[in-house]
C-alpha positions as CSV (number, residue, x, y, z in Angstrom):
1,X,9.8,-17.9,20.5
2,X,10.9,-15.8,23.6
3,X,12.2,-12.3,23.1
4,X,15.7,-13.5,24.5
5,X,16.0,-16.3,22.0
6,X,14.8,-14.1,19.1
7,X,17.3,-11.5,20.0
8,X,20.1,-14.0,20.3
9,X,19.5,-15.5,16.8
10,X,19.4,-12.1,15.2
11,X,22.5,-10.9,17.1
12,X,24.3,-14.0,15.9
13,X,23.4,-13.5,12.3
14,X,24.5,-9.9,12.5
15,X,27.9,-10.7,14.1
16,X,28.5,-13.4,11.5
17,X,27.5,-11.5,8.4
18,X,28.2,-7.8,9.2
19,X,30.6,-7.5,12.2
20,X,32.9,-10.1,10.9
21,X,33.2,-8.4,7.5
22,X,34.1,-4.9,8.8
23,X,37.8,-5.3,8.3
24,X,37.4,-6.7,4.7
25,X,35.1,-3.7,4.0
26,X,37.6,-1.3,5.4
27,X,40.3,-2.9,3.1
28,X,38.0,-2.4,0.1
29,X,37.5,1.2,1.0
30,X,41.2,1.7,1.5
31,X,41.7,0.5,-2.1
32,X,39.0,2.9,-3.3
33,X,36.3,0.3,-4.0
34,X,33.4,2.0,-2.5
35,X,31.0,0.3,-4.9
36,X,31.8,-3.2,-3.8
37,X,31.5,-2.3,-0.2
38,X,28.0,-0.7,-0.5
39,X,26.9,-3.5,-2.8
40,X,27.9,-6.2,-0.2
41,X,26.5,-4.2,2.6
42,X,23.1,-3.8,1.0
43,X,23.0,-7.6,0.3
44,X,23.8,-8.4,3.9
45,X,21.2,-5.9,5.2
46,X,18.6,-7.6,2.9
47,X,19.5,-10.9,4.3
48,X,19.2,-9.4,7.8
49,X,15.7,-8.2,6.8
50,X,14.7,-11.7,6.0
51,X,16.3,-13.1,9.1
52,X,14.5,-10.7,11.3
53,X,11.1,-11.5,9.5
54,X,11.8,-15.2,9.9
55,X,11.9,-15.0,13.8
56,X,9.5,-12.0,14.4
57,X,6.6,-12.7,12.0
58,X,5.8,-16.2,13.3
59,X,6.1,-15.0,16.9
60,X,3.8,-12.1,16.2
61,X,1.3,-14.3,14.3
62,X,1.1,-16.5,17.5
63,X,0.5,-13.7,19.7
64,X,-2.3,-12.1,17.7
65,X,-3.9,-15.5,16.8
66,X,-6.5,-15.6,19.6
67,X,-7.3,-11.9,19.2
68,X,-8.2,-12.2,15.5
69,X,-10.1,-15.4,16.0
70,X,-12.3,-13.9,18.8
71,X,-13.0,-10.7,16.8
72,X,-14.1,-12.9,13.8
73,X,-16.4,-15.0,16.0
74,X,-18.0,-11.8,17.4
75,X,-18.6,-10.7,13.7
76,X,-20.4,-13.9,12.9
77,X,-17.5,-16.1,11.4
78,X,-17.7,-19.8,12.3
79,X,-15.4,-22.8,12.1
80,X,-12.1,-20.9,12.5
81,X,-9.1,-23.2,12.2
82,X,-5.3,-22.7,11.8
83,X,-3.9,-22.7,8.4
84,X,-0.5,-21.7,7.0
85,X,-0.4,-18.5,5.0
86,X,2.6,-17.4,2.9
87,X,3.8,-13.9,3.2
88,X,6.1,-12.5,0.4
89,X,8.4,-9.8,1.8
90,X,9.8,-6.7,0.3
91,X,12.9,-8.7,-0.8
92,X,10.8,-11.2,-2.6
93,X,11.4,-14.0,-0.1
94,X,8.6,-16.0,1.4
95,X,7.8,-16.6,5.1
96,X,5.2,-19.0,6.2
97,X,3.2,-18.5,9.4
98,X,0.0,-19.9,10.9
99,X,-3.1,-17.8,10.5
100,X,-6.7,-18.2,11.8
101,X,-8.8,-19.3,8.8
102,X,-12.6,-18.9,8.8
103,X,-14.3,-21.7,6.8
104,X,-17.6,-20.1,7.2
105,X,-17.0,-16.3,6.8
106,X,-19.4,-13.6,7.8
107,X,-20.1,-10.5,5.7
108,X,-16.9,-8.6,4.9
109,X,-14.6,-11.6,5.5
110,X,-15.2,-13.4,2.1
111,X,-12.1,-11.9,0.6
112,X,-9.9,-12.3,3.7
113,X,-10.6,-15.6,5.0
114,X,-7.0,-15.8,6.3
115,X,-7.6,-13.2,9.1
116,X,-3.8,-12.5,9.3
117,X,-3.9,-11.4,5.7
118,X,-6.4,-8.7,6.6
119,X,-4.7,-7.8,9.8
120,X,-1.4,-7.2,8.0
121,X,-3.0,-5.7,4.9
122,X,-1.6,-8.3,2.5
123,X,-2.5,-8.3,-1.1
124,X,-2.5,-11.9,-2.3
125,X,0.6,-13.0,-0.5
126,X,2.4,-9.7,-1.0
127,X,3.4,-7.5,2.0
128,X,2.6,-3.8,1.9
129,X,6.3,-3.0,1.4
130,X,6.6,-5.4,-1.6
131,X,3.5,-4.1,-3.4
132,X,4.7,-0.6,-2.7
133,X,7.9,-1.3,-4.5
134,X,6.4,-3.3,-7.3
135,X,3.6,-1.0,-8.0
136,X,5.7,2.1,-8.0
137,X,8.2,0.6,-10.5
138,X,5.4,-0.8,-12.7
139,X,3.7,2.6,-12.8
140,X,7.0,4.5,-13.2
141,X,8.6,2.6,-16.1
142,X,7.4,2.1,-19.7
143,X,6.8,-1.6,-19.3
144,X,6.6,-4.5,-16.8
145,X,9.9,-5.8,-18.1
146,X,11.6,-2.4,-17.2
147,X,10.0,-2.6,-13.7
148,X,11.3,-6.1,-13.3
149,X,14.8,-5.0,-14.3
150,X,14.6,-2.2,-11.8
151,X,13.5,-4.4,-8.9
152,X,16.1,-7.0,-9.7
153,X,18.7,-4.4,-9.7
154,X,17.8,-3.1,-6.3
155,X,17.6,-6.6,-4.6
156,X,13.9,-7.7,-5.0
157,X,13.9,-11.4,-6.1
158,X,10.8,-12.1,-8.1
159,X,9.8,-13.1,-11.6
160,X,8.4,-10.9,-14.4
161,X,5.0,-12.7,-14.1
162,X,4.9,-11.8,-10.4
163,X,5.6,-8.1,-11.1
164,X,2.5,-8.1,-13.5
165,X,0.3,-10.1,-11.0
166,X,1.2,-8.0,-8.0
167,X,0.6,-4.8,-10.0
168,X,-2.8,-5.9,-11.1
169,X,-3.8,-7.1,-7.6
170,X,-2.8,-3.7,-6.2
171,X,-4.7,-1.8,-8.9
172,X,-7.8,-4.0,-8.0
173,X,-7.4,-3.5,-4.4
174,X,-7.2,0.3,-4.9
175,X,-10.3,0.2,-7.1
176,X,-12.2,-1.8,-4.5
177,X,-11.2,0.5,-1.6
178,X,-12.1,3.7,-3.5
179,X,-9.7,6.0,-5.2
180,X,-11.0,9.2,-3.4
181,X,-10.5,7.5,0.0
182,X,-7.0,6.4,-0.8
183,X,-5.6,9.5,-2.6
184,X,-6.7,12.2,-0.1
185,X,-5.0,13.1,3.1
186,X,-7.0,13.4,6.3
187,X,-8.6,16.9,6.6
188,X,-7.7,17.8,3.0
189,X,-10.1,20.3,1.5
190,X,-10.8,22.7,-1.4
191,X,-12.7,25.1,0.8
192,X,-11.7,28.7,0.2
193,X,-9.3,27.9,-2.7
194,X,-9.2,28.8,-6.3
195,X,-9.9,25.6,-8.0
196,X,-9.3,24.5,-11.6
197,X,-10.9,21.3,-13.1
198,X,-9.7,20.3,-16.6
199,X,-10.9,17.3,-18.7
200,X,-9.7,15.6,-21.9
201,X,-9.4,12.2,-23.6
202,X,-6.5,10.0,-24.5
203,X,-5.9,6.9,-26.5
204,X,-5.2,3.2,-25.5
205,X,-5.4,0.1,-27.6
206,X,-7.6,-2.6,-26.1
207,X,-7.2,-6.3,-26.6
208,X,-10.5,-8.2,-27.1
209,X,-11.1,-11.8,-28.2
210,X,-12.4,-11.7,-31.7
211,X,-13.9,-15.3,-31.5
212,X,-11.7,-16.5,-34.5
213,X,-8.6,-18.7,-34.6
214,X,-5.5,-19.1,-36.9
215,X,-4.8,-22.2,-38.9
216,X,-2.6,-23.4,-36.0
217,X,-5.4,-22.9,-33.5
218,X,-4.2,-19.7,-31.9
219,X,-6.9,-17.3,-30.6
220,X,-7.1,-14.0,-32.6
221,X,-7.7,-10.6,-31.0
222,X,-9.2,-7.3,-32.2
223,X,-7.0,-4.3,-31.0
224,X,-9.2,-1.3,-31.3
225,X,-8.3,2.1,-30.0
226,X,-10.4,3.3,-27.2
227,X,-10.6,6.8,-25.5
228,X,-10.0,6.9,-21.8
229,X,-11.2,10.2,-20.3
230,X,-9.1,12.0,-17.7
231,X,-9.7,14.9,-15.3
232,X,-7.4,16.8,-13.1
233,X,-8.3,18.8,-10.0
234,X,-5.7,21.4,-9.0
235,X,-5.4,24.7,-7.2
236,X,-4.3,28.2,-8.4
237,X,-2.4,30.7,-6.3
238,X,-3.2,34.4,-6.3
239,X,-0.9,35.0,-9.3
240,X,-2.9,32.5,-11.4
241,X,-0.1,29.8,-11.3
242,X,-0.5,26.3,-10.1
243,X,0.0,26.3,-6.4
244,X,3.0,24.2,-5.7
245,X,1.9,23.6,-2.1
246,X,-1.1,21.6,-3.4
247,X,-1.0,18.2,-5.1
248,X,-3.0,17.5,-8.1
249,X,-5.6,14.8,-8.3
250,X,-6.1,12.7,-11.4
251,X,-9.0,10.4,-12.3
252,X,-9.5,8.2,-15.5
253,X,-12.3,6.0,-16.8
254,X,-13.4,4.9,-20.2
255,X,-17.1,5.4,-19.6
256,X,-18.1,9.1,-19.1
257,X,-20.7,8.4,-16.6
258,X,-18.2,6.4,-14.4
259,X,-15.8,9.4,-14.9
260,X,-18.3,11.8,-13.5
261,X,-19.1,9.4,-10.6
262,X,-15.5,9.4,-9.8
263,X,-15.2,13.1,-10.1
264,X,-18.1,13.6,-7.9
265,X,-16.7,11.3,-5.2
266,X,-13.5,13.4,-5.1
267,X,-15.3,16.8,-5.2
268,X,-17.7,15.8,-2.4
269,X,-14.9,14.6,-0.1
270,X,-13.0,17.8,-0.7
271,X,-15.9,20.1,-0.1
272,X,-15.9,21.7,-3.5
273,X,-19.1,23.7,-2.6
274,X,-17.0,25.8,-0.3
275,X,-14.3,26.7,-2.9
276,X,-13.7,30.4,-3.7
277,X,-14.6,29.5,-7.3
278,X,-14.2,26.7,-9.8
279,X,-12.6,27.3,-13.2
280,X,-13.6,24.6,-15.7
281,X,-11.2,24.0,-18.6
282,X,-11.6,21.9,-21.7
283,X,-11.7,21.7,-25.5
284,X,-14.9,22.0,-27.5
285,X,-16.0,18.4,-26.7
286,X,-19.7,18.5,-25.8
287,X,-19.4,15.7,-23.2
288,X,-17.6,18.2,-21.0
289,X,-19.8,21.2,-21.2
290,X,-23.1,19.3,-21.2
291,X,-22.3,17.5,-18.0
292,X,-19.7,19.0,-15.7
293,X,-21.2,22.5,-15.1
294,X,-24.5,20.8,-14.2
295,X,-22.6,18.4,-11.9
296,X,-21.0,21.3,-10.0
297,X,-24.4,23.1,-9.5
298,X,-26.0,19.8,-8.3
299,X,-23.2,19.6,-5.7
300,X,-23.9,23.1,-4.4
301,X,-21.4,25.3,-6.3
302,X,-23.0,28.6,-6.9
303,X,-23.6,29.6,-10.6
304,X,-21.5,32.7,-10.2
305,X,-18.6,30.6,-8.9
306,X,-18.3,28.4,-12.0
307,X,-16.1,29.9,-14.7
308,X,-16.3,27.9,-18.0
309,X,-13.1,28.4,-20.1
310,X,-12.3,26.9,-23.5
311,X,-8.7,26.1,-24.2
312,X,-7.5,29.2,-26.1
313,X,-5.0,27.2,-28.3
314,X,-7.9,25.3,-29.8
315,X,-9.6,28.5,-30.6
316,X,-6.6,30.4,-32.0
317,X,-5.9,27.2,-34.2
318,X,-9.4,27.7,-35.8
319,X,-8.7,31.4,-36.3
320,X,-5.3,30.7,-38.1
321,X,-7.1,27.9,-40.3
322,X,-9.9,30.3,-41.3
323,X,-7.5,32.9,-42.5
324,X,-5.4,30.3,-44.4
325,X,-8.5,29.0,-46.1
326,X,-9.6,32.4,-47.5
327,X,-7.4,31.8,-50.6
328,X,-8.3,34.3,-53.4
329,X,-10.8,36.1,-51.3
330,X,-8.0,37.8,-49.4
331,X,-4.6,38.4,-50.9
332,X,-1.4,36.8,-49.3
333,X,-0.2,40.3,-48.5
334,X,-3.4,41.2,-46.5
335,X,-3.6,37.9,-44.6
336,X,-1.0,38.8,-41.9
337,X,-2.8,42.1,-41.0
338,X,-6.2,40.3,-41.0
339,X,-4.9,37.5,-38.8
340,X,-3.5,40.1,-36.3
341,X,-6.8,41.9,-36.1
342,X,-8.7,38.7,-35.7
343,X,-6.4,37.4,-32.9
344,X,-6.7,40.9,-31.1
345,X,-10.5,40.4,-31.2
346,X,-10.2,36.8,-30.0
347,X,-8.0,37.6,-27.0
348,X,-10.3,40.6,-26.2
349,X,-13.1,38.0,-25.8
350,X,-14.9,38.8,-29.2
351,X,-14.6,35.5,-30.9
352,X,-18.1,35.9,-32.3
353,X,-16.9,39.1,-34.1
354,X,-14.2,37.1,-35.8
355,X,-16.9,34.6,-37.0
356,X,-19.1,37.3,-38.3
357,X,-16.3,38.9,-40.3
358,X,-15.4,35.5,-41.7
359,X,-19.0,34.9,-42.8
360,X,-18.8,38.1,-44.8
361,X,-15.6,37.0,-46.5
362,X,-16.8,33.4,-47.1
363,X,-19.9,34.2,-49.2
364,X,-19.9,30.5,-50.3
365,X,-18.5,28.7,-47.4
366,X,-17.9,24.9,-47.0
367,X,-18.6,22.4,-44.3
368,X,-15.1,22.9,-42.7
369,X,-15.3,26.7,-42.6
370,X,-18.9,26.6,-41.3
371,X,-17.7,24.3,-38.5
372,X,-14.9,26.5,-37.5
373,X,-17.0,29.7,-37.5
374,X,-19.8,27.9,-35.5
375,X,-17.2,26.8,-33.0
376,X,-16.1,30.4,-32.3
377,X,-19.7,31.6,-32.1
378,X,-20.8,28.7,-29.9
379,X,-18.1,29.1,-27.3
380,X,-17.8,32.9,-27.3
381,X,-18.9,33.1,-23.6
382,X,-16.1,30.6,-22.7
383,X,-13.5,32.8,-24.5
384,X,-13.4,35.7,-22.3
385,X,-9.5,35.8,-22.1
386,X,-9.1,39.3,-21.3
387,X,-11.3,38.8,-18.2
388,X,-9.5,35.6,-17.3
389,X,-6.1,37.4,-17.5
390,X,-7.3,40.2,-15.4
391,X,-8.6,37.7,-12.8
392,X,-5.3,35.8,-12.8
393,X,-7.1,32.7,-14.2
394,X,-5.9,30.1,-16.8
395,X,-6.5,30.4,-20.6
396,X,-5.1,27.2,-21.7
397,X,-5.7,23.6,-20.8
398,X,-2.1,22.6,-20.7
399,X,-2.4,20.9,-17.3
400,X,-4.7,18.2,-18.7
401,X,-2.9,18.0,-22.0
402,X,0.2,17.2,-20.0
403,X,-1.7,14.7,-17.8
404,X,-2.9,12.8,-20.8
405,X,0.5,12.6,-22.2
406,X,2.3,11.5,-18.9
407,X,-0.4,9.4,-17.4
408,X,-1.9,7.6,-20.5
409,X,0.4,8.0,-23.6
410,X,3.8,7.5,-22.1
411,X,2.8,4.3,-20.3
412,X,-0.3,2.8,-22.0
413,X,0.1,3.9,-25.6
414,X,3.2,2.1,-26.5
415,X,3.7,0.5,-29.8
416,X,2.3,-3.0,-30.0
417,X,0.9,-2.6,-26.3
418,X,-2.7,-4.1,-26.1
419,X,-4.5,-4.0,-22.8
420,X,-7.4,-5.7,-21.1
421,X,-9.9,-2.9,-20.7
422,X,-11.0,-3.5,-17.1
423,X,-7.4,-4.0,-16.0
424,X,-5.9,-1.1,-17.6
425,X,-8.6,1.2,-16.4
426,X,-7.5,0.4,-12.8
427,X,-3.8,0.6,-13.7
428,X,-4.3,4.3,-14.7
429,X,-4.8,5.0,-11.1
430,X,-1.4,3.7,-10.0
431,X,0.2,5.9,-12.7
432,X,-1.8,8.9,-11.6
433,X,-1.1,8.4,-7.9
434,X,2.7,8.3,-8.8
435,X,2.8,11.4,-11.0
436,X,0.6,13.4,-8.6
437,X,3.2,12.7,-5.8
438,X,0.3,11.0,-3.8
439,X,1.8,7.5,-4.0
440,X,2.8,7.3,-0.4
441,X,-0.6,8.6,0.8
442,X,-2.3,5.8,-1.3
443,X,-0.1,3.1,0.0
444,X,-0.4,4.3,3.7
445,X,-4.1,4.5,3.5
446,X,-4.5,1.1,1.8
447,X,-2.2,-0.5,4.3
448,X,-4.2,0.8,7.2
């Protein structure tokens, strides 16, 4: 279609559906009905969007056809023919255009035999603007149903099953492309910065076929709790606060080896070996301390740049419990003063001294008190809170506790919500990208 004909058709639609309504809209505004005016205007602009796409996309597809076919032939594809491909636009409407289709694809073309789908970065039939909207709403809300309501409210016409399908396809596409490649901006680096890395685990119920059936023949499922493990990478300013000019990075996996692989991919890309230092935060979980410091050293971070820090509030909790469990060994009147003394030692970096004093009091300790005292002794080198405060470092792991709650619990730990394990592991990324304010970066990198 010629540019003149295309322009005339769009101009005619605009005149009939926008220009012709101006007087009516002015009358609505005169009567104070701003809501109806804006609602009708948005509906007409949405219709104009579809009208423009109906004339522009087929014309553009015709123009780029030979270029895409020639490039595919150079790459080794054979038997390239014309086939229609459906494109679902950001409004939910479908447009059908002709695309070069390779019947015998070369390496790298198997997943995108419709060459136009790769050229325009479609996921399934969804356009980038559509999977941007759908994925954002699905990650933001507590359920797919809420996302569907939001999309319908703002003029995107698609069913609930489409919301779920597009979200899962988007999550899979992000997983295939590589989270570290999508989440980071060009030139982004941790070189020369005060980096903090924190790790913890969350909870999600997984739906797995049990192999049994009800009397009516329905398949039964096991719904076990699983622990997804989450990390956050962030930057501290000179005052020891999170640097608001820097965006955090989250990563989540069920398997800890996969988690460390993902963490390594981010840290390599961001040049962690050139950071001013790296503060590592966590609770007493051995999977953190047995693996992450070694990973950092293997990546070239100098030993004296790695600062291992145990979350202070886990430690103080154990101090409180030890004093509470002293019972008749220490009178109720003496306990407040003893607790105050222990906490002073604790915050001064002498957790081992607290444990030694407790061992003298608990002449016949039990398994629980032994565990608490061993915890304080084992992690004393990670409890140098006076030094951390002096160096404007963090003492608590609130950044990862908050991350677990917001990324995992509020979206994927809902009552009666059971997830397919491989699928939900990829969906964590969408939620993390949104809450770290990296969503637009992810979509732009993916669309390119």
